[in-house]
N, C-alpha and C positions, 0 to 999 in steps of 0.2 A: 595238541598239534606239535609236531616236531619243528625245530627251528628252520630246517631247510625248506619244509613245506610252507612255513610262514613267509620266508623270503620269496619263494615262488609266487605265492598269493599276492604279496605286496607288489611284486614286479608286474604281475598280470594287471593289477588295478592301475598302476602307474601307466603302463603301456596303453591300456584302454582309455584312460583319461587323455593322454597325449593324442592318440588316434582320433578320438572324438573331437577334441578341441581344434585339431588341425585338419579335420575332415579327411583323414587318411583311411584308405580301404584296400589293403593288400591281402593276398592269401598267405597262409602260414609259411610256405617256402620263400615267398618274396620277402616277408618280414625277416625270416631267418637270414636271408642273403644280406639285407640291409644292415641288420644288427651284427653280422659277421664282419662286414666292412668297418662298422663303427668300433667293434672290438679290436680290430687290427690297428685302427687309428689310436685308440686308447693304449694299446700295447706299445705303440711308437712313443706316445707321450710318457709312458712308464720308462721306456728305455732312455729317453732324453733326460728324465729326472734322475735315473741311476747314473747316467753319464757313460758314454761310450767313445767319446772323441779323444783318443789317446794323443792327438796332436795339439790339444789345448790344455790349459791348466785345469785340474780337476774341479768339478763343481762341489760346492759345500753341500753336505747331506742335509736334506729337508725331509725328515721322516713323515711329517704330516702330509706333505704333497705326495710322497711315495705311496703311502697308504691310501690316499684318495684316488690315485690313478688305478691301484689294484681294485678298489671297490667299483670304479667306473667300468672296468673290465667285467667284474662280477655282475653288474647290472645287465649288461648286454648278454652275457652268458646265460643268466637266468631267463632273460627274455627269449633267447633261442630255445632253451629247454621247454618253455611254455609253448612256443610256436610249433614245435614238433611233437608235443605231447608227452614229455618226460616228467614223471612225478618224482617226488623225493625218494620214494621206494625204488623206482627205476634207476635213478642216478646212483643210489647206494649199491644196488645189486650189480649193475653194469660196471661201476667203478671197482668193486671188490673183485669181480671176475678178471677184469683187465689188470688190476694190481697184482693178483696172483700170477697171471700169465707173464707180466713183466719181470717178476722175480724168477720165474722158470727160465725165461730167456737169458737172464744174466747168469744163471747157474748151469746152462746147457741142458736143462730138463724139458725144454719146449720142443714141440714138433715143428715150430716155425724155422724155416731155413735161415742161415746166416748168423745163428747164435750158438756158440760153443763155449764150454767151460774153460 
């Protein structure tokens, strides 16, 4: 099994455990909405950890906390992928296609309006 699929499987197991333990029953889209909000909150925590308050003294870097916040975001991202039915192969294929398109946009080779070389 590939590592991404292993992460997806473990996240599905955790989400199922939490839902059962807390008696939660939402459809896939509602779970995705809730996890999206949670992911935004975790992104805010990441931003706070990185430091963005130019009006204050800079925070001392804490790499362990920074990495933990990134993994918290990953947890919710993986949960959303599971909720909408994205497999590791789907994620890979869609990512590669979008990455190629993003390169084309930056070099003016895309059909998307607003991107010139």
